Backbone as CSV, one residue per row, in Angstrom:
resi,resn,N_x,N_y,N_z,CA_x,CA_y,CA_z,C_x,C_y,C_z
1,MET,118.296,154.846,63.823,118.603,155.160,65.447,117.061,154.413,66.026
2,GLN,116.954,153.773,66.947,115.435,153.189,67.169,114.845,154.464,68.382
3,ASN,113.620,154.300,67.224,112.559,154.967,67.891,112.389,154.682,69.629
4,THR,111.737,155.587,70.751,110.851,155.426,71.348,109.999,154.425,71.714
5,GLY,109.191,154.371,70.802,108.230,153.430,70.773,108.601,151.956,70.615
6,ARG,109.738,151.636,69.683,110.315,150.430,69.756,110.965,149.443,70.920
7,GLU,111.399,150.549,71.391,112.392,150.460,72.901,111.121,149.710,73.715
8,ILE,110.261,150.554,73.960,109.460,150.069,74.845,108.659,148.919,74.631
9,THR,108.423,148.788,73.273,106.958,147.696,72.960,108.256,146.455,73.073
10,GLN,109.795,146.386,72.536,110.971,145.230,72.918,110.573,145.160,74.150
11,LYS,110.825,146.047,75.353,110.888,145.483,76.368,109.706,144.650,77.095
12,SER,108.513,145.636,76.396,107.411,144.502,77.470,107.263,143.255,76.522
13,LYS,107.464,142.700,75.809,107.912,140.912,75.363,106.689,140.941,75.356
14,THR,106.018,141.574,74.713,104.269,141.561,74.189,103.933,140.400,72.998
15,ASN,102.313,139.845,73.567,102.605,138.908,71.982,102.302,139.973,70.802
16,PHE,102.193,141.308,70.836,101.904,141.587,69.181,102.909,141.980,68.461
17,LEU,104.496,141.826,69.121,106.082,141.733,68.469,105.907,140.750,67.719
18,TYR,104.950,139.875,67.673,104.901,138.764,66.584,103.951,139.225,65.248
19,SER,103.119,140.000,65.882,102.467,140.325,64.667,102.705,141.900,63.990
20,PHE,103.323,142.566,64.617,103.812,143.655,64.167,105.433,143.501,63.013
21,SER,105.858,142.238,63.441,107.056,141.847,62.962,107.499,141.816,61.398
22,LEU,106.074,141.889,61.019,106.287,141.444,59.348,105.906,142.832,58.443
23,LEU,105.244,143.638,59.860,105.132,145.027,58.319,106.051,145.640,57.968
24,PRO,105.751,146.631,57.181,106.776,147.191,56.441,107.178,148.121,57.410
25,LYS,108.521,148.632,56.968,109.146,149.378,58.093,108.802,151.233,58.969
26,GLU,108.064,151.490,57.859,106.915,152.669,58.016,105.890,152.327,58.961
27,LYS,105.059,151.502,58.563,104.071,151.186,59.666,104.796,150.469,60.694
28,ASN,105.754,149.615,60.808,106.333,148.527,61.674,106.390,149.781,62.694
29,ASP,107.066,151.013,62.598,107.598,152.350,63.302,106.531,152.573,64.125
30,ALA,105.256,153.273,63.319,104.269,153.447,63.636,103.289,152.544,64.337
31,ILE,103.266,151.584,64.744,102.136,150.430,65.444,103.350,150.229,66.607
32,ASN,104.667,150.427,66.620,105.469,150.058,67.802,105.453,151.577,69.069
33,THR,104.959,152.603,68.045,104.673,153.624,68.518,103.428,153.786,69.404
34,ILE,102.122,153.357,68.912,100.633,153.381,69.440,101.287,152.453,71.035
35,TYR,101.549,150.880,70.207,101.539,150.107,71.266,102.244,150.912,72.654
36,ALA,103.446,151.654,72.463,104.239,152.132,73.431,103.671,152.703,74.158
37,PHE,102.877,153.760,73.530,101.517,155.025,73.928,100.512,154.011,74.866
38,CYS,99.880,153.003,74.521,98.979,152.293,75.294,99.748,151.779,76.519
39,ARG,101.196,151.193,76.404,101.775,149.864,77.116,101.968,151.506,78.638
40,LYS,102.486,152.628,78.283,102.613,153.543,79.045,101.571,154.371,79.503
41,THR,100.319,154.028,79.106,99.056,154.406,79.601,98.241,153.335,80.569
42,ASP,99.276,152.258,80.083,98.707,150.869,81.435,99.526,150.984,82.304
43,ASP,100.806,151.296,82.305,101.263,150.738,83.476,101.254,152.163,84.352
44,ILE,100.664,153.189,83.881,100.503,154.104,85.323,99.513,154.229,86.148
45,VAL,98.209,152.879,85.817,97.656,152.298,86.337,98.166,151.236,87.224
46,ASP,98.925,150.596,86.597,99.762,149.575,86.955,100.999,149.886,88.480
47,ASN,101.041,150.551,88.375,102.297,151.133,89.166,102.098,150.540,90.485
48,GLU,103.302,150.220,90.966,102.692,149.650,92.631,103.306,150.597,93.532
49,ASN,104.149,151.566,92.909,104.891,152.557,93.662,104.383,153.615,94.205
50,ARG,103.062,153.951,93.548,102.590,155.112,93.430,101.105,154.848,94.242
51,SER,100.381,156.335,94.912,99.048,155.670,95.699,98.205,156.094,94.675
52,HIS,97.043,155.753,95.088,95.612,156.268,93.959,95.842,157.217,93.157
53,LYS,95.971,157.904,94.353,95.659,159.875,94.294,96.596,159.983,93.255
54,GLU,97.948,159.519,93.454,99.196,159.503,92.420,99.121,159.429,91.060
55,LYS,98.230,158.334,90.974,98.334,157.384,89.930,97.079,158.058,88.812
56,GLU,95.766,158.961,89.844,95.049,160.158,89.200,95.549,161.024,88.837
57,ASN,96.460,161.944,89.434,96.706,162.893,88.780,98.564,162.649,87.728
58,ASP,98.972,161.033,87.946,99.392,160.811,86.447,98.746,160.595,85.077
59,LEU,97.850,160.058,85.722,96.809,160.148,84.419,96.195,161.395,83.672
60,ALA,95.814,162.275,84.520,95.621,163.132,84.020,96.656,164.428,83.466
61,LYS,97.728,163.961,83.660,98.841,164.985,83.436,99.209,164.114,82.041
62,TRP,99.259,162.650,82.009,99.609,162.217,80.501,98.673,162.587,79.729
63,LYS,97.370,162.673,79.997,96.074,163.270,79.118,96.598,164.784,78.611
64,GLN,96.975,165.509,79.635,96.920,166.814,79.382,98.351,166.632,78.377
65,ASP,99.613,165.663,78.640,100.467,166.201,77.795,100.499,165.351,76.581
66,PHE,99.230,164.397,76.302,98.864,163.893,75.094,98.602,165.183,74.193
67,GLU,97.627,165.626,74.709,96.601,166.885,74.201,97.716,167.815,73.656
68,SER,98.498,168.297,74.532,100.220,169.284,74.202,100.423,168.789,73.231
69,SER,100.781,167.440,72.749,101.579,167.370,71.850,101.135,167.244,70.525
70,LEU,99.584,167.225,70.460,99.319,167.308,69.064,98.982,168.674,69.103
71,ALA,98.991,169.438,69.597,99.425,170.787,69.506,100.641,171.558,68.979
72,GLY,101.801,170.357,69.148,103.589,170.742,69.154,103.752,171.226,70.620
73,ASN,103.393,171.264,71.850,103.585,171.649,72.559,104.315,171.334,73.700
74,SER,104.992,169.733,73.440,105.083,168.747,74.542,106.848,168.302,74.185
75,ASP,107.818,168.224,75.119,108.821,167.641,75.093,108.978,166.306,75.770
76,ASN,107.887,165.518,75.342,107.626,163.912,75.753,108.137,163.432,74.384
77,THR,109.559,163.049,74.526,109.995,162.118,73.163,108.402,161.453,72.675
78,LEU,108.042,160.437,73.347,107.125,159.394,72.847,106.202,159.772,72.318
79,LEU,105.524,160.913,73.058,104.088,161.400,72.451,105.024,162.447,71.733
80,ASN,105.790,162.770,70.958,106.421,163.542,69.739,106.314,162.842,68.683
81,GLU,106.663,161.349,68.823,106.741,160.991,67.650,105.280,160.119,67.533
82,LEU,104.752,159.557,68.647,102.930,159.741,68.372,102.272,160.717,67.962
83,SER,102.782,161.841,68.040,101.551,163.243,67.597,101.798,162.740,65.764
84,LYS,103.325,162.563,65.254,103.643,162.440,63.895,102.908,161.191,63.053
85,VAL,103.414,160.182,64.006,102.216,159.166,63.432,100.708,159.336,63.522
86,ILE,100.224,160.274,64.365,98.419,160.498,64.201,98.537,161.779,63.093
87,LYS,99.357,162.383,62.998,99.247,163.437,61.712,99.694,162.520,60.299
88,ARG,100.315,161.754,60.106,101.189,161.163,58.802,100.171,160.017,58.769
89,PHE,98.742,159.397,59.340,97.951,158.082,59.190,97.070,158.578,59.120
90,LYS,96.404,159.591,59.633,95.373,160.785,59.355,94.722,160.040,60.819
91,ILE,95.434,159.371,61.998,94.200,158.457,62.723,93.560,159.673,63.734
92,PRO,92.384,158.904,64.035,91.154,159.852,64.572,91.681,160.289,66.456
93,THR,91.855,160.959,67.014,92.809,160.931,68.240,91.453,160.567,69.574
94,GLU,89.578,160.615,68.903,89.286,159.832,70.224,89.392,158.647,71.182
95,PRO,89.638,157.248,70.160,90.606,156.086,70.552,91.571,156.426,71.573
96,PHE,92.280,157.456,71.216,93.207,157.597,72.173,93.044,158.431,73.844
97,THR,92.010,158.957,73.940,91.384,159.360,74.945,90.607,158.460,75.373
98,ASP,89.685,158.069,74.205,88.935,156.645,74.961,89.851,155.355,75.739
99,LEU,90.692,155.620,75.061,91.977,154.135,76.147,91.772,155.194,77.609
100,ILE,92.517,155.972,77.596,93.105,157.168,79.098,91.938,156.947,79.354
101,ARG,90.404,156.786,79.181,89.124,157.008,79.773,89.528,155.753,80.249
102,GLY,89.639,154.490,79.375,89.337,153.211,80.184,90.224,153.163,81.148
103,MET,91.168,153.524,81.325,92.614,153.464,82.463,91.367,154.336,83.860
104,LYS,91.269,155.656,83.509,90.816,155.831,84.514,90.090,154.788,85.343
105,MET,88.811,154.175,84.984,87.662,153.840,84.616,88.461,152.814,86.003
106,ASP,89.602,151.875,84.815,90.518,151.016,85.950,90.852,150.844,87.276
107,LEU,91.029,152.621,87.534,91.654,153.507,88.583,89.921,153.433,89.515
108,GLU,88.945,153.370,89.360,88.012,153.924,89.747,86.964,152.377,90.446
109,LYS,87.222,151.815,89.163,86.148,150.572,89.588,87.253,148.892,89.880
110,THR,86.773,148.286,90.718,87.577,146.795,90.847,86.094,145.786,90.918
111,ARG,84.988,146.100,90.246,84.228,145.233,89.838,82.996,146.007,89.037
112,TYR,82.476,144.704,88.170,81.933,145.275,87.137,80.481,144.783,87.256
113,GLU,79.117,145.273,87.705,78.133,144.860,88.024,77.776,144.316,86.891
114,THR,77.885,144.925,85.516,76.857,144.063,84.221,77.506,143.659,83.408
115,PHE,77.682,143.025,81.990,78.417,142.911,81.129,78.303,144.127,80.109
116,GLU,77.328,145.213,80.148,77.207,146.141,79.827,78.512,147.202,80.212
117,GLU,78.700,146.934,81.402,79.595,147.527,82.462,80.803,147.147,82.110
118,LEU,81.136,146.266,81.990,82.275,145.052,81.245,82.763,145.738,79.903
119,TYR,81.505,145.676,79.195,82.075,145.751,77.579,82.328,147.543,77.571
120,GLU,81.919,148.454,78.332,82.674,149.654,78.388,84.048,149.767,78.493
121,TYR,84.001,149.017,79.256,85.939,149.068,79.625,86.415,148.224,78.703
122,CYS,86.046,146.723,78.002,86.736,146.130,77.528,86.851,147.211,75.873
123,TYR,86.127,147.916,75.689,86.059,148.526,74.650,87.433,149.835,74.687
124,CYS,87.419,150.522,75.921,88.353,151.354,75.892,89.515,151.074,76.360
125,ALA,89.714,149.720,76.478,91.264,148.910,77.003,91.565,148.218,75.506
126,ALA,90.811,147.908,74.558,91.168,147.056,74.035,90.842,147.501,72.284
127,GLY,89.417,147.737,72.258,88.835,148.086,70.922,89.477,149.324,70.261
128,THR,89.877,150.548,71.777,90.397,151.638,70.971,91.942,151.023,70.271
129,VAL,92.173,149.977,70.634,93.881,149.953,70.513,93.790,148.956,68.702
130,GLY,92.606,148.408,68.669,92.234,147.876,66.842,91.645,149.415,66.380
131,LEU,91.047,150.238,66.571,90.477,151.152,65.908,91.777,151.800,65.863
132,MET,92.929,152.514,66.184,94.044,152.846,66.257,95.099,151.858,64.733
133,SER,94.958,150.855,65.485,95.703,150.043,64.560,95.817,149.781,63.031
134,ILE,94.107,149.658,62.965,94.051,149.671,61.488,93.879,150.865,60.726
135,GLU,94.169,152.044,60.975,94.215,153.447,60.129,96.257,152.859,60.260
136,ILE,96.662,152.073,60.719,98.037,152.317,60.187,98.084,150.923,59.603
137,PHE,97.283,150.178,59.464,97.452,148.800,58.396,96.626,149.407,56.968
138,GLY,95.823,150.248,57.280,95.120,150.135,56.253,93.977,149.884,55.715
139,TYR,93.094,150.242,55.480,91.935,149.208,54.875,90.629,150.372,54.062
140,SER,89.848,149.306,53.584,88.793,150.132,52.546,87.640,150.181,53.056
141,ASP,87.005,149.166,53.460,85.688,148.765,54.040,85.314,149.459,55.816
142,PRO,84.779,150.510,55.213,84.150,150.607,56.912,84.117,149.700,57.655
143,ALA,83.308,148.297,57.339,82.903,147.459,58.001,84.164,147.259,59.379
144,THR,85.452,147.365,58.656,86.672,146.778,59.146,86.563,148.045,60.858
145,ARG,86.298,148.529,60.618,86.305,149.535,62.040,85.849,148.788,62.809
146,ASP,84.462,148.341,62.896,83.501,147.416,63.804,84.390,145.637,63.834
147,PHE,84.793,145.850,62.609,85.927,144.200,63.654,86.760,144.663,64.470
148,ALA,87.775,145.832,64.015,88.238,146.062,65.124,88.229,146.289,66.382
149,VAL,86.964,146.818,66.854,86.522,146.764,68.088,85.649,145.302,68.499
150,LYS,85.428,144.997,67.644,84.797,143.028,67.901,85.741,142.631,68.514
151,LEU,86.942,142.574,67.680,87.956,141.406,67.873,88.513,142.251,68.779
152,GLY,89.302,143.686,69.358,89.609,143.962,70.710,88.806,143.163,71.571
153,VAL,87.371,143.481,71.744,86.675,143.171,72.903,86.974,141.562,73.435
154,ALA,87.168,140.586,72.054,87.385,139.449,72.082,88.785,139.107,72.956
155,LEU,89.751,139.837,72.860,90.910,139.892,72.931,90.688,139.848,74.301
156,GLN,90.163,141.168,74.706,90.295,141.605,76.206,89.464,140.413,77.104
157,LEU,88.284,139.929,76.403,87.611,138.733,77.153,88.380,137.826,77.198
158,THR,89.024,137.246,76.457,90.033,136.180,76.813,90.748,136.409,78.156
159,ASN,91.990,137.632,77.683,92.380,138.315,78.762,92.220,138.434,80.097
160,ILE,90.581,138.145,80.093,89.975,138.399,81.373,89.806,137.060,81.879
161,LEU,89.691,135.894,81.157,89.309,134.609,81.456,90.713,133.941,82.159
162,ARG,91.482,134.483,80.899,93.203,133.872,81.295,93.620,134.555,82.698
163,ASP,93.381,135.766,83.085,93.548,136.385,84.401,93.247,136.592,85.882
164,VAL,92.160,135.126,85.865,90.696,135.700,87.245,91.546,135.655,87.946
165,LYS,92.672,134.398,88.100,93.655,134.579,89.231,94.065,135.707,90.163
166,LYS,95.232,136.045,88.987,95.955,137.365,88.963,95.158,138.524,89.592
167,ASP,94.155,139.015,88.386,93.151,139.640,89.426,92.832,139.711,90.649
168,ALA,92.340,138.436,90.860,91.626,138.361,92.200,93.225,139.095,93.068
169,GLU,94.355,138.110,93.229,94.912,138.727,93.689,95.389,140.306,94.229
170,ASN,94.845,140.787,93.063,95.349,142.491,93.266,93.945,143.026,93.619
171,GLY,92.799,142.606,94.241,91.544,142.903,94.346,90.904,142.841,93.631
172,ARG,91.141,142.798,91.752,89.978,142.906,90.741,89.063,141.750,90.877
173,ILE,88.134,142.314,90.235,87.061,141.098,89.516,86.397,141.606,88.256
174,TYR,86.785,140.987,87.056,86.443,141.440,85.917,85.037,140.938,85.701
175,LEU,85.166,139.663,86.430,83.856,138.872,85.843,82.803,139.755,85.845
176,PRO,81.608,139.682,85.314,80.384,140.649,85.888,79.521,140.094,86.892
177,LEU,79.524,140.796,88.120,78.611,139.835,89.266,77.385,139.653,89.247
178,ASP,76.537,140.213,87.929,75.295,139.815,87.972,75.292,138.427,87.131
179,ASP,76.477,138.306,86.403,76.596,136.987,86.069,77.142,135.601,86.930
180,MET,78.066,136.048,87.927,78.276,135.428,88.791,77.268,135.018,89.988
181,GLU,76.494,136.139,89.876,74.842,135.886,91.113,74.464,134.568,90.232
182,MET,73.491,134.173,89.025,73.308,133.943,87.850,73.908,132.582,88.281
183,PHE,75.028,132.102,88.174,75.726,130.627,88.898,76.031,130.382,90.362
184,ASN,75.478,131.387,90.934,75.727,130.870,92.504,77.054,130.940,92.356
185,TYR,77.767,132.134,92.329,79.109,131.980,92.410,79.411,132.888,93.373
186,THR,79.959,133.335,94.185,80.489,133.989,95.297,81.444,134.855,95.134
187,GLU,81.994,135.964,95.258,83.090,136.852,95.462,84.116,136.654,96.365
188,ASP,83.442,136.080,97.278,84.698,135.072,97.876,84.971,133.757,97.893
189,GLU,84.417,133.041,97.088,85.006,132.097,96.298,85.953,132.327,95.012
190,LEU,85.917,133.284,94.509,86.713,133.857,93.501,87.998,134.169,94.008
191,LEU,87.879,135.144,95.300,88.987,135.824,95.810,89.869,134.558,96.429
192,ASN,89.113,133.295,96.732,89.698,132.307,97.818,90.002,131.282,96.336
193,ASN,89.925,131.036,95.344,90.344,130.454,94.204,89.158,129.002,94.234
194,VAL,88.094,129.308,94.741,87.517,127.704,94.621,86.788,127.452,93.250
195,TYR,87.666,126.148,92.994,87.113,125.909,91.782,86.045,124.683,92.134
196,ASN,85.113,124.513,91.140,83.439,123.449,91.403,82.734,123.967,90.137
197,ASN,81.726,123.515,90.287,80.727,123.414,88.878,80.545,124.685,88.770
198,ASN,80.028,125.558,89.866,79.023,126.769,89.485,80.535,127.789,88.800
199,PHE,81.384,127.297,89.311,82.892,128.061,88.591,83.196,127.901,86.922
200,ILE,82.842,126.330,86.877,82.786,126.116,85.587,81.915,126.620,84.508
201,ALA,80.756,126.471,85.105,79.976,126.689,84.733,79.946,128.609,84.452
202,LEU,79.818,128.759,85.039,80.095,130.456,84.789,81.130,130.874,83.938
203,MET,82.503,129.871,83.553,83.431,130.592,83.022,83.380,130.547,81.470
204,LYS,82.403,129.110,81.167,81.539,128.142,79.908,81.245,129.739,79.511
205,TYR,80.094,129.940,80.401,79.327,131.207,79.659,80.124,132.655,79.392
206,GLU,80.925,132.596,79.754,82.171,133.741,79.858,82.826,133.539,78.201
207,ALA,83.205,132.180,78.492,83.818,132.014,77.146,82.978,132.119,75.882
208,ASP,82.126,131.435,75.938,80.922,131.504,75.097,80.540,133.234,74.220
209,ARG,80.645,133.895,75.347,80.278,135.271,74.806,81.621,135.752,74.331
210,ALA,82.960,135.243,74.395,83.833,135.552,73.908,84.154,134.982,72.323
211,HIS,83.817,133.402,72.610,83.513,132.989,70.673,82.774,134.214,69.937
212,LYS,81.480,134.357,70.533,80.456,135.532,70.150,81.282,136.196,69.680
213,TYR,82.202,137.418,70.398,82.809,138.210,69.665,83.900,137.829,68.474
214,TYR,84.640,136.987,68.564,85.549,136.002,67.536,84.692,136.221,66.373
215,LYS,83.790,135.228,66.330,82.875,135.219,65.167,81.980,136.242,64.879
216,GLU,81.647,137.314,65.589,81.228,138.492,64.790,81.903,139.605,64.598
217,ALA,83.449,139.337,64.677,84.432,139.826,64.412,85.105,139.753,62.555
218,ASN,85.170,138.215,62.773,85.172,137.681,61.237,84.048,137.598,60.337
219,GLU,83.127,137.670,60.618,81.944,137.990,59.743,82.101,139.530,59.444
220,LEU,82.483,140.384,60.005,82.599,141.523,59.479,83.885,141.937,58.355
221,LEU,85.032,141.251,58.313,86.139,141.058,57.502,85.695,140.529,56.524
222,THR,85.726,141.661,55.052,85.950,141.587,54.251,86.920,141.155,53.302
223,ALA,86.914,140.489,52.227,88.449,139.869,51.578,89.150,140.971,50.904
224,LYS,88.543,142.212,50.511,89.116,143.500,50.137,90.270,143.712,51.436
225,ASP,89.493,143.532,52.669,90.884,144.364,53.792,91.715,143.160,54.512
226,THR,91.283,141.890,54.036,92.016,140.885,55.250,93.146,140.599,55.328
227,GLY,93.992,140.911,53.765,95.147,140.443,53.561,95.850,142.081,54.299
228,LEU,95.441,142.974,54.222,96.015,144.038,55.139,95.807,144.115,56.663
229,MET,94.937,142.930,57.406,94.810,143.002,58.478,95.123,141.675,59.308
230,PHE,96.310,141.309,58.150,97.065,140.097,58.949,98.031,140.068,60.160
231,PRO,98.211,141.322,60.672,98.701,141.662,61.853,97.703,141.243,63.478
232,ALA,96.068,141.611,62.906,95.034,141.182,63.806,94.792,140.008,63.331
233,ARG,94.675,139.482,62.444,94.807,138.270,62.410,95.499,137.356,63.292
234,ILE,96.459,137.144,63.281,97.805,136.731,64.110,97.203,136.874,65.336
235,MET,96.804,138.333,66.177,97.000,138.509,67.172,95.795,137.632,67.693
236,GLU,94.751,137.748,66.956,93.203,136.982,66.894,93.729,135.049,67.148
237,HIS,94.464,134.755,66.527,95.010,133.176,66.564,95.717,133.072,67.791
238,ILE,96.308,133.522,68.067,96.861,133.347,69.644,96.287,133.716,70.547
239,TYR,95.431,134.578,70.212,94.422,134.891,71.859,93.370,133.813,71.742
240,PHE,92.956,133.200,70.379,92.064,132.128,70.227,92.770,131.029,71.271
241,ASP,93.710,130.705,70.600,94.632,129.305,70.929,94.407,129.371,72.503
242,ILE,94.637,130.647,73.666,94.579,130.766,74.624,93.205,130.192,75.338
243,LEU,91.883,130.745,74.555,91.172,130.767,74.761,90.764,129.013,74.505
244,ARG,91.301,128.469,73.653,90.927,127.038,73.318,91.407,126.552,74.760
245,GLN,92.677,126.808,74.944,93.473,126.112,76.248,92.576,125.887,77.371
246,ILE,92.148,127.188,77.993,91.210,127.219,79.068,90.030,126.641,79.138
247,GLU,89.342,126.424,77.678,88.452,125.219,77.703,88.728,124.181,77.823
248,MET,89.619,123.611,77.806,90.315,122.361,77.594,91.062,122.035,78.467
249,LYS,91.425,122.976,79.847,91.511,122.911,80.997,90.446,122.819,81.783
250,LYS,89.329,122.346,81.207,87.933,122.802,81.801,88.153,123.898,82.888
251,TYR,88.426,125.059,81.891,88.191,126.612,82.723,88.988,126.719,84.306
252,ASP,90.102,125.071,84.342,90.484,125.557,85.494,91.699,126.599,85.512
253,VAL,91.627,128.049,85.834,92.587,128.899,85.564,93.641,129.119,87.216
254,TYR,93.054,128.575,88.005,93.587,128.654,89.205,95.108,127.605,89.303
255,SER,94.998,126.462,89.293,96.021,125.974,88.809,96.475,125.852,87.488
256,ASN,96.070,125.895,86.526,96.956,125.864,85.247,97.488,127.077,84.893
257,ASN,98.985,127.490,84.665,99.593,128.818,83.314,99.238,128.505,82.212
258,ILE,98.299,129.405,81.946,97.649,129.217,80.297,98.235,129.944,79.289
259,LYS,98.972,129.895,78.991,99.898,130.300,77.856,100.435,129.741,76.203
260,VAL,100.684,130.262,75.129,101.317,129.825,74.154,102.777,130.071,73.695
261,SER,103.319,128.425,73.169,104.360,128.797,72.835,105.148,129.622,72.257
262,LYS,106.786,129.832,72.257,106.897,131.150,71.042,106.732,130.274,69.550
263,PHE,106.804,128.861,69.819,107.086,128.409,68.145,105.639,128.363,67.540
264,LYS,104.637,127.444,68.951,103.116,128.297,68.460,103.195,129.743,67.438
265,LYS,103.892,130.506,67.908,103.359,132.251,68.214,103.897,131.975,66.784
266,LEU,105.262,131.841,66.426,105.761,132.254,65.299,105.599,130.932,64.086
267,LEU,104.270,129.830,64.129,103.787,129.486,63.450,102.591,129.829,62.989
268,TYR,101.936,130.593,64.056,101.033,131.599,63.276,101.058,132.871,62.834
269,THR,102.365,133.575,63.359,102.689,134.696,62.741,103.267,134.065,61.575
270,PHE,104.017,133.200,60.754,104.346,133.169,59.357,103.527,132.593,58.679
271,GLY,102.146,131.505,59.333,101.205,130.778,58.236,99.867,131.653,57.961
272,ILE,99.833,132.930,59.326,99.010,133.919,58.785,99.362,134.634,57.591
273,TYR,100.322,135.024,57.730,100.969,136.150,56.734,101.628,135.585,55.158
274,LEU,101.805,134.197,55.621,101.856,133.531,53.915,100.460,133.427,52.896
275,LYS,99.609,132.887,54.276,98.342,132.932,53.645,97.476,134.232,53.306
276,CYS,97.516,135.333,53.583,97.384,136.523,53.584,97.884,136.953,52.300
277,ARG,99.738,136.394,51.710,100.192,136.908,50.370,99.749,135.994,49.473
278,LEU,99.079,134.895,50.189,98.621,134.032,48.923,97.419,134.427,48.072
279,TYR,96.790,134.440,49.222,95.191,134.335,48.595,94.579,135.547,48.832
280,TYR,95.135,137.012,49.345,94.424,138.270,49.488,95.538,139.454,49.388
281,SER,94.915,140.496,48.875,95.473,141.266,48.442,96.383,142.308,49.795
282,MET,97.640,142.712,49.874,98.362,143.452,50.871,98.292,144.859,50.296
283,LYS,97.774,145.213,49.113,98.385,147.074,48.590,97.518,147.348,49.512
284,ASP,97.847,148.431,50.009,97.508,149.294,51.122,96.631,150.206,49.855
285,PRO,94.838,150.470,50.346,94.488,151.607,49.400,94.953,152.998,49.380
286,ARG,95.455,153.500,50.668,95.385,154.630,50.524,97.306,155.704,49.565
287,ASP,97.499,156.322,49.319,98.266,156.996,48.545,99.307,157.704,49.774
288,LEU,100.116,156.983,50.472,100.776,157.754,52.124,101.517,159.102,51.160
289,PRO,101.482,160.216,51.875,102.236,161.177,51.456,103.989,160.644,51.874
290,ASN,105.037,161.208,50.829,106.116,161.027,51.255,106.442,161.320,52.361
291,GLY,107.796,160.528,53.088,107.966,160.963,54.709,108.742,162.489,54.487
């Protein structure tokens, strides 16, 4: 019988499906459940059929239901599956509540004054997912936790650059306002999709920052954990491809639909997996209890 998490993940057609596909079944089921929780949390904020106040109430109830599920007092099928995953893999609950906090931030803010503010959002929206995921993958070096956060931030920054136009259509600007001011590019110009030299300079600055986080993430990942992190490395390659395409299009995300083909995603998936199988250990250092 298919679990609820897998059904939600497959319906979402997320890039993460590629990175999950080669995990052993138990880990695959677990990571699908975690992704489904993240997806459902995000959907609360993105629901166009609910008012702002209703979304706030929905998010507060979701947090309450999550906490109830940990105590065994929930009738929500997905959250009950998630609580079993959390217990089995001994996942700290803080990343889950931080993710909900990030979505609350997304409800309350449509602008970010500084990168420090944006970083906090990126950590909550994506760094947390990295921290959840590595507990499923398995690792032995504590630095891998920092790798997960840095990579999550890099992926989220890439998302922000790709989605500048779509976010603007929804009245949202994630590019830090002080960076926009530094490059003399205004909110009105962004909301009206003005592509000029100032925009190019601004986007290059933000892309360079994303590169920095990819680089720092890679520097933190040691050889003994590289094999087990193959799903994260697959995601890294897919999103780094998106970043490179943005750069090759001279940052014109207003006119170009930036995406990675299914063929390339499959190449990354099997290429990274085979490299990890050949050159790195994929043995989980934990002795997981029997089901």
